[in-house]
TORPA-4810 file (N, C-alpha, C, O; in nm, 3 decimals):
<nodes>
NODE_1_1.733_-2.654_1.472_1.727_-2.686_1.329_1.835_-2.606_1.256_1.855_-2.488_1.283_M
NODE_2_1.903_-2.672_1.162_2.008_-2.602_1.088_1.947_-2.522_0.973_1.854_-2.566_0.905_S
NODE_3_2.002_-2.403_0.954_1.953_-2.314_0.848_2.052_-2.320_0.734_2.172_-2.295_0.752_I
NODE_4_2.002_-2.352_0.616_2.091_-2.367_0.501_2.102_-2.235_0.425_2.021_-2.144_0.442_T
NODE_5_2.205_-2.228_0.341_2.223_-2.111_0.254_2.105_-2.098_0.158_2.066_-1.987_0.119_A
NODE_6_2.048_-2.214_0.121_1.931_-2.214_0.032_1.810_-2.148_0.097_1.735_-2.075_0.031_G
NODE_7_1.791_-2.174_0.227_1.681_-2.111_0.302_1.697_-1.959_0.303_1.603_-1.884_0.278_D
NODE_8_1.819_-1.917_0.333_1.848_-1.773_0.339_1.825_-1.709_0.203_1.767_-1.601_0.192_I
NODE_9_1.872_-1.778_0.098_1.857_-1.727_-0.039_1.709_-1.714_-0.076_1.667_-1.615_-0.135_K
NODE_10_1.631_-1.816_-0.041_1.488_-1.816_-0.072_1.416_-1.700_-0.002_1.334_-1.631_-0.062_E
NODE_11_1.449_-1.680_0.125_1.387_-1.571_0.201_1.428_-1.436_0.144_1.347_-1.344_0.135_L
NODE_12_1.554_-1.424_0.106_1.604_-1.299_0.047_1.533_-1.269_-0.085_1.498_-1.155_-0.112_R
NODE_13_1.513_-1.373_-0.166_1.444_-1.353_-0.295_1.299_-1.310_-0.275_1.246_-1.230_-0.352_E
NODE_14_1.235_-1.363_-0.172_1.095_-1.328_-0.144_1.079_-1.188_-0.089_0.977_-1.123_-0.112_Q
NODE_15_1.181_-1.141_-0.014_1.165_-1.014_0.058_1.254_-0.901_0.009_1.219_-0.784_0.024_T
NODE_16_1.368_-0.935_-0.050_1.464_-0.831_-0.090_1.545_-0.778_0.028_1.622_-0.684_0.012_G
NODE_17_1.529_-0.839_0.146_1.600_-0.796_0.267_1.741_-0.855_0.265_1.763_-0.960_0.204_V
NODE_18_1.836_-0.790_0.332_1.976_-0.834_0.335_1.994_-0.975_0.392_1.911_-1.023_0.468_G
NODE_19_2.104_-1.039_0.353_2.133_-1.178_0.391_2.138_-1.195_0.544_2.081_-1.291_0.597_M
NODE_20_2.206_-1.104_0.614_2.220_-1.117_0.759_2.083_-1.107_0.829_2.055_-1.181_0.922_M
NODE_21_1.999_-1.014_0.782_1.865_-0.999_0.840_1.782_-1.125_0.814_1.706_-1.167_0.901_D
NODE_22_1.796_-1.183_0.696_1.725_-1.307_0.663_1.771_-1.421_0.754_1.690_-1.499_0.803_C
NODE_23_1.902_-1.429_0.776_1.958_-1.534_0.862_1.907_-1.518_1.005_1.868_-1.616_1.069_K
NODE_24_1.908_-1.393_1.056_1.860_-1.366_1.192_1.713_-1.405_1.206_1.674_-1.467_1.306_K
NODE_25_1.632_-1.369_1.106_1.488_-1.399_1.111_1.465_-1.550_1.108_1.380_-1.601_1.180_A
NODE_26_1.539_-1.622_1.024_1.527_-1.768_1.018_1.570_-1.833_1.149_1.508_-1.930_1.194_L
NODE_27_1.676_-1.781_1.210_1.724_-1.833_1.339_1.617_-1.813_1.446_1.585_-1.903_1.522_T
NODE_28_1.561_-1.690_1.448_1.455_-1.657_1.544_1.331_-1.745_1.524_1.261_-1.778_1.620_E
NODE_29_1.305_-1.781_1.397_1.187_-1.861_1.364_1.216_-2.011_1.364_1.133_-2.090_1.320_A
NODE_30_1.333_-2.050_1.412_1.377_-2.190_1.416_1.367_-2.257_1.279_1.328_-2.373_1.269_A
NODE_31_1.403_-2.182_1.175_1.406_-2.237_1.040_1.275_-2.236_0.965_1.270_-2.276_0.848_G
NODE_32_1.167_-2.192_1.030_1.034_-2.188_0.966_1.025_-2.064_0.875_1.028_-1.950_0.922_D
NODE_33_1.015_-2.089_0.744_1.018_-1.981_0.645_0.901_-1.884_0.662_0.918_-1.762_0.653_L
NODE_34_0.780_-1.938_0.686_0.662_-1.852_0.702_0.676_-1.762_0.825_0.642_-1.644_0.821_D
NODE_35_0.725_-1.820_0.935_0.744_-1.740_1.058_0.851_-1.634_1.034_0.838_-1.521_1.081_K
NODE_36_0.956_-1.670_0.962_1.064_-1.575_0.932_1.009_-1.458_0.849_1.047_-1.343_0.870_A
NODE_37_0.920_-1.489_0.755_0.856_-1.383_0.675_0.778_-1.288_0.766_0.786_-1.166_0.750_L
NODE_38_0.702_-1.344_0.860_0.625_-1.263_0.956_0.717_-1.175_1.040_0.687_-1.058_1.063_D
NODE_39_0.828_-1.231_1.085_0.924_-1.156_1.167_0.980_-1.037_1.088_0.987_-0.925_1.139_I
NODE_40_1.018_-1.063_0.963_1.071_-0.955_0.879_0.965_-0.850_0.851_0.994_-0.731_0.847_L
NODE_41_0.841_-0.895_0.833_0.730_-0.803_0.807_0.707_-0.710_0.927_0.687_-0.590_0.910_R
NODE_42_0.710_-0.768_1.048_0.691_-0.688_1.170_0.804_-0.587_1.186_0.781_-0.473_1.226_Q
NODE_43_0.926_-0.630_1.155_1.040_-0.539_1.163_1.025_-0.427_1.060_1.060_-0.312_1.086_K
NODE_44_0.973_-0.462_0.943_0.948_-0.363_0.838_0.845_-0.260_0.882_0.861_-0.141_0.857_G
NODE_45_0.739_-0.307_0.949_0.636_-0.216_1.001_0.695_-0.122_1.105_0.665_-0.002_1.105_L
NODE_46_0.778_-0.176_1.193_0.841_-0.094_1.297_0.934_0.009_1.235_0.936_0.125_1.276_A
NODE_47_1.010_-0.034_1.135_1.103_0.056_1.066_1.027_0.166_0.994_1.065_0.283_0.998_L
NODE_48_0.918_0.128_0.926_0.837_0.225_0.853_0.777_0.328_0.949_0.772_0.447_0.918_A
NODE_49_0.732_0.282_1.066_0.675_0.374_1.166_0.782_0.472_1.214_0.753_0.590_1.234_A
NODE_50_0.906_0.423_1.233_1.016_0.509_1.277_1.048_0.616_1.173_1.076_0.731_1.206_K
NODE_51_1.043_0.576_1.046_1.084_0.666_0.938_0.971_0.758_0.892_0.996_0.853_0.818_K
NODE_52_0.847_0.730_0.935_0.730_0.804_0.887_0.737_0.954_0.915_0.680_1.034_0.841_A
NODE_53_0.808_0.992_1.022_0.814_1.134_1.057_0.923_1.209_0.978_0.929_1.332_0.984_S
NODE_54_1.006_1.136_0.907_1.115_1.200_0.834_1.064_1.265_0.706_0.974_1.214_0.639_R
NODE_55_1.124_1.378_0.673_1.086_1.456_0.555_1.113_1.377_0.428_1.223_1.324_0.408_E
NODE_56_1.012_1.370_0.342_1.028_1.303_0.212_0.994_1.406_0.104_0.878_1.422_0.068_A
NODE_57_1.097_1.474_0.053_1.071_1.581_-0.043_1.138_1.555_-0.178_1.129_1.638_-0.269_S
NODE_58_1.204_1.441_-0.191_1.260_1.402_-0.321_1.167_1.298_-0.381_1.054_1.284_-0.334_D
NODE_59_1.208_1.227_-0.482_1.124_1.120_-0.537_1.105_1.132_-0.686_1.191_1.183_-0.758_G
NODE_60_0.990_1.084_-0.732_0.961_1.082_-0.876_0.814_1.112_-0.903_0.727_1.088_-0.819_L
NODE_61_0.790_1.164_-1.021_0.653_1.169_-1.073_0.647_1.061_-1.180_0.721_1.063_-1.278_I
NODE_62_0.557_0.966_-1.158_0.544_0.855_-1.252_0.421_0.874_-1.339_0.326_0.944_-1.302_G
NODE_63_0.424_0.811_-1.455_0.308_0.818_-1.544_0.281_0.682_-1.604_0.371_0.598_-1.615_S
NODE_64_0.157_0.661_-1.641_0.119_0.536_-1.706_0.000_0.564_-1.797_-0.096_0.630_-1.757_Y
NODE_65_0.007_0.515_-1.918_-0.105_0.529_-2.012_-0.147_0.390_-2.056_-0.066_0.311_-2.104_I
NODE_66_-0.275_0.360_-2.038_-0.327_0.229_-2.073_-0.408_0.236_-2.202_-0.518_0.291_-2.205_H
NODE_67_-0.351_0.179_-2.309_-0.417_0.167_-2.440_-0.474_0.300_-2.491_-0.574_0.302_-2.564_M
NODE_68_-0.410_0.411_-2.453_-0.455_0.542_-2.500_-0.589_0.586_-2.444_-0.644_0.687_-2.487_G
NODE_69_-0.643_0.511_-2.347_-0.777_0.540_-2.292_-0.773_0.590_-2.147_-0.858_0.669_-2.106_K
NODE_70_-0.674_0.544_-2.070_-0.663_0.584_-1.930_-0.521_0.634_-1.906_-0.424_0.569_-1.947_I
NODE_71_-0.508_0.749_-1.840_-0.377_0.805_-1.809_-0.365_0.837_-1.661_-0.462_0.880_-1.598_G
NODE_72_-0.246_0.815_-1.606_-0.222_0.840_-1.464_-0.092_0.917_-1.446_0.008_0.890_-1.511_V
NODE_73_-0.096_1.015_-1.356_0.024_1.082_-1.306_0.023_1.064_-1.155_-0.080_1.085_-1.091_L
NODE_74_0.137_1.026_-1.098_0.144_1.008_-0.953_0.277_1.063_-0.901_0.382_1.043_-0.962_V
NODE_75_0.270_1.133_-0.788_0.391_1.183_-0.722_0.416_1.098_-0.599_0.333_1.091_-0.508_E
NODE_76_0.533_1.032_-0.597_0.572_0.950_-0.483_0.705_1.003_-0.433_0.804_1.008_-0.507_I
NODE_77_0.706_1.042_-0.305_0.825_1.106_-0.248_0.906_1.009_-0.163_0.853_0.918_-0.099_N
NODE_78_1.038_1.032_-0.163_1.131_0.964_-0.074_1.225_1.071_-0.018_1.202_1.190_-0.042_C
NODE_79_1.327_1.032_0.054_1.412_1.131_0.121_1.529_1.181_0.035_1.572_1.295_0.052_E
NODE_80_1.580_1.097_-0.056_1.699_1.137_-0.133_1.683_1.100_-0.281_1.609_1.008_-0.316_T
NODE_81_1.755_1.173_-0.366_1.753_1.139_-0.508_1.828_1.009_-0.534_1.807_0.944_-0.636_D
NODE_82_1.917_0.970_-0.440_1.989_0.843_-0.453_1.888_0.727_-0.458_1.896_0.642_-0.546_F
NODE_83_1.795_0.725_-0.362_1.693_0.620_-0.359_1.599_0.634_-0.478_1.558_0.534_-0.537_V
NODE_84_1.563_0.757_-0.514_1.471_0.781_-0.626_1.525_0.725_-0.757_1.448_0.693_-0.848_A
NODE_85_1.657_0.714_-0.767_1.718_0.665_-0.891_1.733_0.513_-0.896_1.773_0.458_-0.998_K
NODE_86_1.701_0.444_-0.785_1.717_0.298_-0.783_1.606_0.230_-0.864_1.496_0.283_-0.877_T
NODE_87_1.638_0.114_-0.917_1.539_0.036_-0.994_1.420_-0.004_-0.906_1.306_-0.003_-0.952_D
NODE_88_1.449_-0.039_-0.779_1.341_-0.076_-0.686_1.238_0.036_-0.673_1.117_0.012_-0.677_D
NODE_89_1.288_0.158_-0.657_1.199_0.273_-0.639_1.121_0.302_-0.768_1.001_0.326_-0.764_Y
NODE_90_1.191_0.298_-0.880_1.125_0.321_-1.010_1.017_0.217_-1.036_0.909_0.249_-1.087_K
NODE_91_1.046_0.093_-1.000_0.947_-0.015_-1.017_0.824_0.010_-0.930_0.711_-0.014_-0.972_D
NODE_92_0.847_0.058_-0.806_0.738_0.090_-0.715_0.647_0.197_-0.776_0.525_0.184_-0.776_L
NODE_93_0.708_0.303_-0.828_0.631_0.414_-0.888_0.551_0.363_-1.008_0.434_0.398_-1.027_V
NODE_94_0.614_0.279_-1.089_0.546_0.223_-1.206_0.429_0.133_-1.165_0.320_0.142_-1.221_K
NODE_95_0.454_0.046_-1.065_0.349_-0.044_-1.018_0.229_0.033_-0.963_0.115_-0.002_-0.989_D
NODE_96_0.257_0.139_-0.887_0.147_0.217_-0.828_0.072_0.293_-0.937_-0.050_0.306_-0.930_I
NODE_97_0.142_0.344_-1.038_0.076_0.411_-1.151_-0.020_0.315_-1.221_-0.133_0.350_-1.252_S
NODE_98_0.029_0.192_-1.246_-0.056_0.091_-1.312_-0.174_0.054_-1.223_-0.286_0.036_-1.272_M
NODE_99_-0.150_0.043_-1.094_-0.258_0.009_-1.000_-0.368_0.116_-1.004_-0.486_0.084_-1.008_H
NODE_100_-0.328_0.243_-1.003_-0.425_0.354_-1.006_-0.508_0.346_-1.134_-0.629_0.368_-1.130_I
NODE_101_-0.444_0.316_-1.246_-0.518_0.303_-1.373_-0.621_0.192_-1.363_-0.734_0.208_-1.411_A
NODE_102_-0.585_0.080_-1.302_-0.674_-0.037_-1.294_-0.781_-0.023_-1.188_-0.897_-0.058_-1.211_A
NODE_103_-0.744_0.028_-1.069_-0.835_0.024_-0.953_-0.916_0.152_-0.933_-1.014_0.152_-0.858_A
NODE_104_-0.876_0.260_-0.998_-0.951_0.385_-0.995_-0.981_0.438_-0.854_-1.098_0.463_-0.822_N
NODE_105_-0.879_0.455_-0.768_-0.905_0.513_-0.636_-0.942_0.661_-0.650_-0.917_0.723_-0.754_P
NODE_106_-1.002_0.717_-0.545_-1.042_0.857_-0.547_-0.949_0.940_-0.458_-0.917_1.054_-0.489_V
NODE_107_-0.907_0.880_-0.347_-0.822_0.950_-0.249_-0.695_0.868_-0.224_-0.691_0.748_-0.251_Y
NODE_108_-0.591_0.934_-0.173_-0.469_0.863_-0.136_-0.494_0.783_-0.009_-0.462_0.665_-0.003_V
NODE_109_-0.552_0.848_0.095_-0.574_0.783_0.224_-0.705_0.828_0.285_-0.766_0.925_0.239_Q
NODE_110_-0.748_0.758_0.389_-0.875_0.788_0.456_-0.884_0.933_0.503_-0.989_0.996_0.494_R
NODE_111_-0.772_0.982_0.553_-0.770_1.119_0.608_-0.801_1.225_0.503_-0.835_1.338_0.537_E
NODE_112_-0.788_1.189_0.375_-0.814_1.285_0.267_-0.962_1.299_0.234_-1.001_1.391_0.162_D
NODE_113_-1.045_1.208_0.286_-1.189_1.212_0.254_-1.254_1.324_0.334_-1.243_1.325_0.457_I
NODE_114_-1.323_1.417_0.268_-1.392_1.523_0.342_-1.497_1.464_0.436_-1.564_1.366_0.402_P
NODE_115_-1.512_1.524_0.555_-1.605_1.471_0.655_-1.749_1.467_0.604_-1.825_1.378_0.641_S
NODE_116_-1.788_1.564_0.519_-1.926_1.563_0.467_-1.951_1.443_0.376_-2.063_1.392_0.370_D
NODE_117_-1.846_1.396_0.306_-1.860_1.277_0.221_-1.883_1.153_0.309_-1.967_1.069_0.278_V
NODE_118_-1.808_1.143_0.419_-1.824_1.030_0.510_-1.964_1.032_0.573_-2.029_0.928_0.583_I
NODE_119_-2.009_1.150_0.616_-2.143_1.161_0.676_-2.252_1.122_0.577_-2.349_1.057_0.613_E
NODE_120_-2.234_1.162_0.451_-2.330_1.127_0.346_-2.335_0.975_0.326_-2.443_0.917_0.312_K
NODE_121_-2.217_0.911_0.324_-2.210_0.765_0.310_-2.280_0.697_0.427_-2.357_0.604_0.408_E
NODE_122_-2.252_0.745_0.549_-2.315_0.687_0.669_-2.468_0.698_0.662_-2.539_0.605_0.698_K
NODE_123_-2.516_0.814_0.614_-2.661_0.835_0.603_-2.723_0.737_0.504_-2.832_0.684_0.528_A
NODE_124_-2.655_0.713_0.393_-2.703_0.617_0.292_-2.710_0.477_0.354_-2.810_0.407_0.339_I
NODE_125_-2.602_0.437_0.424_-2.600_0.304_0.485_-2.709_0.291_0.592_-2.770_0.185_0.605_Y
NODE_126_-2.732_0.397_0.668_-2.833_0.394_0.774_-2.972_0.368_0.718_-3.051_0.296_0.778_A
NODE_127_-3.003_0.428_0.602_-3.135_0.406_0.542_-3.150_0.263_0.490_-3.262_0.212_0.479_T
NODE_128_-3.039_0.199_0.459_-3.043_0.061_0.408_-3.071_-0.041_0.519_-3.113_-0.153_0.491_Q
NODE_129_-3.048_-0.002_0.645_-3.063_-0.097_0.757_-3.148_-0.039_0.871_-3.125_-0.071_0.987_V
NODE_130_-3.244_0.044_0.838_-3.317_0.116_0.944_-3.408_0.029_1.030_-3.451_0.074_1.136_E
NODE_131_-3.440_-0.094_0.988_-3.529_-0.180_1.067_-3.455_-0.269_1.167_-3.517_-0.356_1.230_N
NODE_132_-3.325_-0.249_1.183_-3.245_-0.334_1.271_-3.217_-0.262_1.405_-3.229_-0.140_1.413_K
NODE_133_-3.180_-0.339_1.510_-3.147_-0.276_1.639_-3.027_-0.180_1.625_-2.939_-0.204_1.542_P
NODE_134_-3.023_-0.071_1.706_-2.919_0.031_1.693_-2.775_-0.022_1.697_-2.691_0.023_1.619_P
NODE_135_-2.746_-0.119_1.787_-2.608_-0.171_1.795_-2.570_-0.249_1.669_-2.454_-0.249_1.628_Q
NODE_136_-2.669_-0.315_1.607_-2.645_-0.388_1.481_-2.624_-0.288_1.368_-2.536_-0.306_1.283_V
NODE_137_-2.707_-0.183_1.367_-2.695_-0.078_1.265_-2.554_-0.019_1.267_-2.493_0.000_1.162_V
NODE_138_-2.504_0.011_1.387_-2.370_0.071_1.402_-2.263_-0.020_1.343_-2.174_0.026_1.271_E
NODE_139_-2.271_-0.151_1.374_-2.173_-0.248_1.321_-2.181_-0.257_1.168_-2.078_-0.262_1.101_K
NODE_140_-2.302_-0.259_1.115_-2.321_-0.267_0.969_-2.264_-0.143_0.901_-2.196_-0.152_0.799_I
NODE_141_-2.291_-0.026_0.959_-2.240_0.099_0.902_-2.087_0.099_0.904_-2.023_0.139_0.806_I
NODE_142_-2.027_0.053_1.015_-1.881_0.044_1.023_-1.824_-0.047_0.914_-1.724_-0.014_0.850_E
NODE_143_-1.889_-0.162_0.895_-1.845_-0.258_0.792_-1.854_-0.201_0.652_-1.764_-0.218_0.570_G
NODE_144_-1.966_-0.132_0.624_-1.986_-0.073_0.492_-1.888_0.043_0.469_-1.839_0.063_0.357_K
NODE_145_-1.859_0.118_0.575_-1.763_0.229_0.565_-1.623_0.175_0.537_-1.548_0.233_0.458_L
NODE_146_-1.588_0.062_0.601_-1.459_-0.002_0.577_-1.448_-0.043_0.430_-1.343_-0.025_0.368_E
NODE_147_-1.556_-0.098_0.376_-1.557_-0.137_0.234_-1.541_-0.014_0.145_-1.472_-0.019_0.043_K
NODE_148_-1.605_0.097_0.184_-1.594_0.222_0.109_-1.448_0.269_0.105_-1.399_0.312_0.001_Y
NODE_149_-1.379_0.259_0.220_-1.237_0.297_0.225_-1.154_0.212_0.129_-1.069_0.263_0.057_Y
NODE_150_-1.181_0.082_0.130_-1.106_-0.010_0.043_-1.132_0.021_-0.105_-1.042_0.010_-0.188_I
NODE_151_-1.255_0.059_-0.137_-1.290_0.092_-0.275_-1.230_0.224_-0.322_-1.192_0.237_-0.438_D
NODE_152_-1.221_0.322_-0.231_-1.186_0.458_-0.275_-1.049_0.509_-0.234_-0.999_0.604_-0.295_T
NODE_153_-0.985_0.449_-0.133_-0.856_0.498_-0.083_-0.742_0.411_-0.136_-0.738_0.290_-0.112_C
NODE_154_-0.650_0.473_-0.206_-0.538_0.403_-0.267_-0.462_0.315_-0.168_-0.435_0.198_-0.196_L
NODE_155_-0.427_0.370_-0.051_-0.347_0.294_0.046_-0.420_0.172_0.102_-0.356_0.076_0.145_L
NODE_156_-0.553_0.174_0.101_-0.633_0.063_0.154_-0.666_-0.043_0.048_-0.716_-0.150_0.081_D
NODE_157_-0.637_-0.013_-0.078_-0.672_-0.107_-0.185_-0.572_-0.222_-0.191_-0.454_-0.205_-0.162_Q
NODE_158_-0.622_-0.339_-0.229_-0.535_-0.456_-0.249_-0.462_-0.435_-0.381_-0.523_-0.407_-0.483_V
NODE_159_-0.331_-0.451_-0.377_-0.245_-0.430_-0.495_-0.288_-0.524_-0.607_-0.292_-0.646_-0.588_F
NODE_160_-0.319_-0.468_-0.723_-0.374_-0.548_-0.834_-0.279_-0.657_-0.884_-0.323_-0.756_-0.942_V
NODE_161_-0.149_-0.640_-0.862_-0.053_-0.741_-0.909_-0.017_-0.845_-0.802_0.065_-0.933_-0.826_K
NODE_162_-0.079_-0.836_-0.683_-0.049_-0.934_-0.579_-0.119_-1.066_-0.611_-0.242_-1.071_-0.614_D
NODE_163_-0.043_-1.172_-0.636_-0.105_-1.300_-0.676_-0.198_-1.359_-0.570_-0.292_-1.431_-0.604_P
NODE_164_-0.171_-1.328_-0.442_-0.255_-1.382_-0.334_-0.377_-1.295_-0.305_-0.467_-1.337_-0.232_D
NODE_165_-0.380_-1.175_-0.361_-0.492_-1.085_-0.338_-0.505_-1.040_-0.194_-0.615_-1.021_-0.144_G
NODE_166_-0.390_-1.023_-0.125_-0.392_-0.984_0.016_-0.316_-0.855_0.044_-0.355_-0.776_0.130_K
NODE_167_-0.207_-0.835_-0.029_-0.118_-0.722_0.001_-0.180_-0.590_-0.043_-0.214_-0.572_-0.160_K
NODE_168_-0.194_-0.499_0.052_-0.249_-0.366_0.022_-0.136_-0.274_-0.023_-0.019_-0.303_-0.002_K
NODE_169_-0.174_-0.162_-0.085_-0.074_-0.065_-0.130_0.009_-0.015_-0.011_0.129_0.004_-0.024_I
NODE_170_-0.055_0.006_0.105_0.022_0.052_0.221_0.124_-0.054_0.264_0.231_-0.018_0.313_K
NODE_171_0.094_-0.183_0.245_0.191_-0.290_0.275_0.308_-0.286_0.178_0.424_-0.308_0.216_D
NODE_172_0.276_-0.257_0.053_0.379_-0.244_-0.051_0.478_-0.133_-0.014_0.599_-0.148_-0.028_L
NODE_173_0.424_-0.020_0.034_0.506_0.094_0.075_0.593_0.055_0.195_0.713_0.084_0.197_I
NODE_174_0.533_-0.012_0.294_0.608_-0.055_0.414_0.724_-0.146_0.373_0.835_-0.131_0.423_V
NODE_175_0.698_-0.240_0.282_0.804_-0.331_0.236_0.919_-0.254_0.172_1.036_-0.286_0.194_D
NODE_176_0.886_-0.152_0.092_0.991_-0.074_0.024_1.067_0.014_0.123_1.188_0.032_0.109_K
NODE_177_0.997_0.068_0.224_1.064_0.147_0.328_1.167_0.058_0.399_1.280_0.100_0.424_V
NODE_178_1.126_-0.065_0.432_1.215_-0.159_0.500_1.335_-0.193_0.411_1.448_-0.204_0.460_A
NODE_179_1.311_-0.209_0.283_1.418_-0.248_0.192_1.512_-0.132_0.158_1.634_-0.150_0.155_K
NODE_180_1.454_-0.014_0.132_1.535_0.099_0.085_1.584_0.189_0.199_1.676_0.269_0.179_L
NODE_181_1.524_0.175_0.317_1.573_0.249_0.434_1.536_0.395_0.439_1.598_0.472_0.512_G
NODE_182_1.436_0.436_0.362_1.391_0.575_0.363_1.239_0.582_0.374_1.168_0.489_0.336_E
NODE_183_1.191_0.694_0.427_1.047_0.718_0.429_0.998_0.734_0.285_1.064_0.799_0.204_N
NODE_184_0.884_0.675_0.253_0.823_0.686_0.120_0.678_0.726_0.139_0.605_0.666_0.218_I
NODE_185_0.637_0.828_0.064_0.502_0.882_0.078_0.439_0.900_-0.059_0.499_0.961_-0.148_V
NODE_186_0.317_0.847_-0.076_0.242_0.877_-0.199_0.176_1.012_-0.173_0.087_1.024_-0.088_I
NODE_187_0.220_1.113_-0.246_0.176_1.250_-0.220_0.041_1.280_-0.286_-0.051_1.328_-0.220_K
NODE_188_0.029_1.250_-0.415_-0.094_1.281_-0.488_-0.095_1.207_-0.621_0.008_1.159_-0.669_R
NODE_189_-0.212_1.199_-0.679_-0.223_1.138_-0.811_-0.342_1.199_-0.884_-0.431_1.260_-0.824_F
NODE_190_-0.340_1.181_-1.016_-0.456_1.219_-1.097_-0.474_1.110_-1.202_-0.377_1.058_-1.257_V
NODE_191_-0.598_1.076_-1.228_-0.630_0.970_-1.325_-0.729_1.025_-1.427_-0.834_1.079_-1.390_R
NODE_192_-0.695_1.011_-1.554_-0.782_1.058_-1.662_-0.837_0.939_-1.736_-0.766_0.841_-1.761_F
NODE_193_-0.964_0.945_-1.772_-1.023_0.840_-1.854_-1.090_0.906_-1.974_-1.170_0.999_-1.958_Q
NODE_194_-1.057_0.859_-2.091_-1.111_0.917_-2.214_-1.263_0.921_-2.212_-1.328_0.821_-2.185_L
NODE_195_-1.319_1.038_-2.240_-1.464_1.050_-2.248_-1.535_1.077_-2.118_-1.657_1.096_-2.117_G
NODE_196_-1.460_1.081_-2.005_-1.527_1.104_-1.877_-1.570_1.250_-1.866_-1.505_1.339_-1.920_E
NODE_197_-1.679_1.273_-1.795_-1.727_1.410_-1.774_-1.644_1.477_-1.667_-1.613_1.418_-1.564_K
NODE_198_-1.607_1.602_-1.692_-1.527_1.678_-1.595_-1.624_1.763_-1.514_-1.699_1.844_-1.568_I
NODE_199_-1.620_1.743_-1.380_-1.716_1.818_-1.295_-1.656_1.951_-1.252_-1.722_2.027_-1.180_S
</nodes>
């Protein structure tokens, strides 16, 4: 199948990936745009995994205030100030700040949750299903714990601006790593809501 310049342009607009990479992915996918997207996504995941060990000590602190009622500060690191100054990177920081305001995560990632909090959640779930067989109870607890991660961990949450409601924040980061060529790490955030009790 022949690949047109229009196909390459469309794929580039959807992904932000370079023209040659788009052409290679379309060739590999025999002109199928959806398959080409999957190919680029897998390459992005591989690239992100390679770059994950690299030091990310530059970046930006982003802020977002929603109607004077909710405020967010977030630190997102990359490897160089060159990347931190790009519009793509600034847009990422802004999008994540807005997402935190809307979705109200508690932790950046699963690993940040204290083990006693996880044990407490498991105990609550266990009491909700105590009349079921042990193997069923285990599966239910795993499912409920997965939902807890999605509700409370920023990287596991579905990006509020994703029109399809599928792309998670960690996918957003992987896409930017693939596009910008540097490791990107959400270091920490704080979210304030007017009138909330401070513990």
